[in-house]
C-alpha positions in Angstrom: -37.0 2.8 6.1 -36.0 -0.4 8.8 -33.3 0.5 11.3 -29.6 -0.1 11.7 -30.5 -1.7 15.1 -32.0 -4.7 13.0 -29.4 -7.7 13.2 -27.8 -8.7 9.6 -24.8 -10.2 11.3 -25.8 -13.4 8.9 -27.8 -12.3 5.4 -27.7 -16.3 3.7 -28.8 -16.4 0.1 -31.2 -18.8 -0.8 -31.8 -20.3 -4.1 -35.7 -19.5 -5.3 -36.3 -22.8 -7.0 -35.0 -25.5 -4.0 -38.1 -25.7 -2.5 -35.8 -27.8 0.1 -33.7 -25.0 0.6 -36.8 -22.6 1.0 -38.3 -25.4 3.6 -35.0 -25.4 5.6 -35.0 -21.5 6.0 -37.3 -21.9 7.9 -35.6 -23.7 10.6 -32.1 -21.9 10.3 -30.1 -19.0 12.7 -29.0 -16.4 10.1 -31.0 -13.5 10.8 -32.0 -12.5 7.2 -32.4 -14.9 4.3 -32.4 -13.5 0.6 -34.5 -15.6 -1.9 -33.3 -15.4 -4.4 -34.8 -15.6 -8.5 -31.7 -14.1 -10.3 -28.5 -15.5 -10.3 -29.1 -19.0 -8.2 -31.8 -19.5 -10.6 -31.3 -20.9 -14.5 -33.6 -19.2 -17.1 -35.5 -21.7 -17.7 -36.7 -22.2 -13.9 -37.1 -18.2 -13.1 -41.3 -18.6 -12.9 -41.2 -21.5 -11.1 -38.9 -20.1 -8.2 -41.0 -17.3 -8.5 -44.2 -18.4 -7.4 -41.8 -21.2 -4.7 -41.1 -18.1 -3.0 -43.9 -16.4 -3.1 -45.8 -20.1 -1.8 -42.9 -19.9 1.6 -43.1 -16.5 2.1 -46.9 -16.4 2.2 -46.9 -19.9 4.7 -44.9 -18.2 7.1 -43.1 -19.6 9.8 -39.7 -18.2 9.6 -40.1 -16.5 12.8 -39.1 -12.9 13.0 -35.8 -13.0 10.1 -35.8 -10.2 7.8 -37.3 -11.9 4.4 -35.9 -10.3 1.6 -36.3 -11.0 -2.4 -33.8 -10.5 -4.7 -35.8 -10.1 -8.0 -34.1 -10.3 -11.8 -33.1 -6.8 -13.0 -35.8 -4.7 -14.1 -34.4 -4.6 -17.7 -34.1 -8.3 -18.2 -37.4 -10.6 -19.0 -38.6 -11.5 -15.2 -38.1 -8.6 -13.7 -41.0 -6.7 -14.0 -43.3 -9.9 -12.9 -40.7 -10.8 -10.4 -41.9 -7.3 -8.9 -45.5 -7.9 -9.4 -45.7 -11.2 -7.4 -43.1 -10.2 -4.5 -44.2 -6.6 -3.8 -47.4 -8.2 -1.9 -46.3 -11.3 -0.7 -45.3 -10.8 2.5 -41.4 -10.3 2.0 -39.4 -7.5 4.1 -38.1 -6.2 1.4 -36.5 -6.7 -2.4 -33.1 -6.6 -3.3 -32.5 -5.5 -6.7 -28.8 -6.0 -8.0 -26.7 -4.3 -10.0 -27.6 -1.3 -9.3 -26.0 1.9 -10.6 -27.9 4.8 -10.3 -29.9 6.6 -8.0 -32.8 6.7 -11.4 -32.8 2.4 -11.0 -33.6 2.5 -7.7 -36.8 5.6 -8.3 -38.0 3.4 -10.6 -38.2 0.7 -8.7 -40.0 2.4 -5.8 -42.5 4.0 -8.3 -43.0 0.3 -10.0 -44.0 -1.1 -6.5 -46.3 1.1 -5.3 -47.8 0.4 -8.5 -48.2 -3.3 -7.8 -48.6 -2.5 -4.2 -46.0 -3.0 -2.6 -47.1 -2.2 1.4 -45.3 1.1 3.3 -43.4 -0.5 4.9 -41.2 -2.9 2.3 -37.6 -1.6 2.0 -35.7 -1.5 -1.0 -32.0 -3.2 -0.6 -29.4 -2.6 -3.3 -26.5 -4.7 -5.2 -23.7 -3.2 -4.9 -21.2 -4.9 -7.3 -20.4 -3.0 -10.5 -17.9 -0.3 -10.7 -20.2 2.4 -11.9 -21.7 1.3 -8.6 -18.9 1.8 -6.8 -18.9 5.6 -8.5 -22.4 6.5 -7.4 -22.9 5.5 -4.5 -23.6 8.1 -2.4 -26.2 8.9 -5.0 -27.8 5.4 -4.5 -28.2 5.6 -0.9 -29.7 8.6 -0.6 -32.5 7.4 -3.2 -35.5 7.1 -1.4 -36.7 6.7 2.1 -37.6 3.0 1.6 -33.9 2.1 1.2 -32.4 0.4 4.6 -29.7 -2.1 3.4 -26.3 -1.9 0.9 -25.7 -5.6 -0.2 -21.9 -5.8 -1.8 -21.4 -7.4 -4.2 -18.0 -8.6 -4.1 -17.7 -11.6 -7.0 -19.1 -9.4 -10.1 -17.4 -6.5 -8.6 -14.3 -8.7 -9.1 -15.4 -9.5 -11.9 -15.5 -6.4 -13.7 -12.2 -4.8 -12.5 -10.5 -7.8 -13.7 -9.1 -7.9 -10.4 -8.2 -11.6 -8.3 -9.7 -13.0 -5.3 -7.0 -12.1 -3.0 -6.8 -13.2 1.3 -6.7 -9.5 2.0 -9.5 -8.6 -0.5 -7.0 -5.3 -1.5 -8.6 -5.4 -4.9 -12.3 -4.4 -3.4 -11.0 -2.4 -0.5 -10.7 1.2 -2.3 -14.9 0.1 -3.2 -15.9 -0.9 0.3 -15.1 1.8 1.8 -16.6 3.9 -0.9 -20.2 2.0 0.2 -19.6 2.1 3.8 -19.2 5.6 3.7 -22.4 6.3 1.4 -24.2 3.8 3.7 -23.0 5.9 7.3 -23.9 8.8 5.6 -27.6 8.3 5.0 -28.3 5.9 8.1 -28.2 2.3 6.1 -26.9 -0.8 6.9 -25.2 -2.5 4.7 -23.4 -6.1 4.7 -20.4 -7.5 3.3 -20.1 -9.9 0.0 -19.1 -13.2 0.1 -16.7 -15.6 0.4 -16.3 -18.3 -2.0 -14.2 -21.1 -0.7 -16.7 -22.9 1.7 -13.7 -25.3 2.5 -11.9 -22.2 3.5 -12.8 -22.5 7.2 -10.1 -20.1 8.2 -10.1 -17.2 5.6 -13.2 -17.3 5.7 -13.1 -16.5 9.8 -10.1 -13.7 8.4 -13.2 -12.0 6.1 -15.5 -11.9 8.7 -13.0 -10.5 10.9 -11.7 -7.7 8.7 -15.5 -6.6 7.7 -16.5 -6.2 11.3 -13.3 -3.8 11.4 -13.9 -1.9 8.5 -17.5 -0.7 9.6 -20.2 -4.3 8.4 -23.2 -5.3 10.0 -22.6 -8.5 8.6 -21.5 -10.9 6.1 -24.0 -12.3 3.0 -23.8 -16.5 3.0 -23.7 -18.7 0.4 -23.8 -22.1 2.7 -26.0 -22.3 6.2 -22.5 -24.3 7.7 -21.3 -20.8 8.0 -23.9 -18.7 9.3 -22.9 -20.0 13.4 -19.3 -17.5 12.5 -20.9 -14.4 11.1 -23.3 -14.4 13.8 -20.6 -14.8 16.3 -18.3 -11.9 14.9 -20.8 -9.2 13.9 -23.1 -9.8 17.1 -21.6 -7.8 20.2 -19.5 -10.0 22.4 -20.9 -11.1 26.4 -18.0 -8.6 27.5 -18.5 -5.9 25.4 -22.3 -5.6 25.8 -21.7 -5.5 29.9 -18.9 -2.9 29.3 -21.5 -0.8 27.5 -23.8 -1.0 29.9 -21.6 0.3 32.1 -20.5 2.4 30.2 -24.0 3.8 29.3 -25.0 4.1 34.0 -20.8 6.0 34.3 -22.4 8.6 32.1 -25.6 9.0 33.0 -24.3 9.4 36.7 -21.6 11.9 35.6 -24.3 14.0 33.6 -26.3 14.4 37.1 -23.2 16.0 38.4 -22.6 18.4 35.4 -19.8 16.6 33.8 -19.6 15.9 30.4 -15.9 13.5 30.4 -15.4 10.7 32.8 -12.8 7.8 33.1 -13.7 4.0 33.0 -11.7 1.6 34.0 -8.8 4.1 32.8 -10.5 4.8 29.8 -11.4 7.9 28.8 -15.5 8.0 28.0 -17.2 10.9 25.9 -20.3 11.3 24.4 -19.7 9.2 20.9 -18.5 6.0 23.1 -22.1 6.6 25.0 -24.1 6.4 21.7 -21.8 3.6 20.0 -22.8 1.8 23.3 -26.4 2.0 23.6 -26.0 1.4 19.4 -24.5 -2.7 21.1 -27.2 -2.6 24.1 -30.0 -2.5 21.6 -28.4 -4.8 18.8 -27.9 -6.8 21.6 -31.6 -6.9 22.3 -32.7 -7.5 19.1 -30.7 -10.4 18.8 -32.2 -12.2 21.8 -35.5 -11.2 20.5 -35.1 -12.3 17.0 -33.6 -15.6 18.8 -36.4 -16.0 21.3 -39.0 -15.1 18.2 -37.5 -18.2 16.4 -37.8 -21.2 18.4 
């Protein structure tokens, strides 16, 4: 299972049927790419997209960024063939759409093993239906391969018969349920997409909201949004510097037998130290990813 320190600030969807996009993905600064075989691919292009994704992943050149393949549902005409082809191509994870139960995760894992998927290949779950929201806890705890929950807010809004609003009030309950489930089982979780590519301010506000709620990053539908997502969901230089101060001050205090200290007038306890270490580790992972992508 991938650790929470793996950067997932920007997770960009790329249609598997678009060879040019798959090539362009090698040079984009996104932390992760979702190479899509599901919604972004027309039925008559599924087989071609599958072949292109497998060939692209095997060819490499994506640096250290995480490569995720979203397959079609296992109950669809294409899901089993997707899984069989993707299991051994070298992708980091398989993303299963419309997950609603632990049984769906168990079925995927069993088929992955049968298809020869390596032990290090993760499972990610799209959380995008009302039943998925109600079963978020059982989904999150279904497998040790599970690394991340991916919010599918577009389908969710449709199923809820709700509306897309700036404040996203119709989906806040669902976001909260999945956040609770992810954190309870030590998983990453990334927010849903922002559909209006002409609304830069709205996108920035959605990123800020996602960060405030606790998401690790945001799924994206256009390369132009990668930089803002990276900025919002990554720790700032000031946050990293202060985190290092917290870690050092707490270590010094422990040597003196103190459990609580004041730093710049702020009370520092173990919980602050844990968060500081998380941010420093995440910053180091981002720098390593950026270095590997150059």
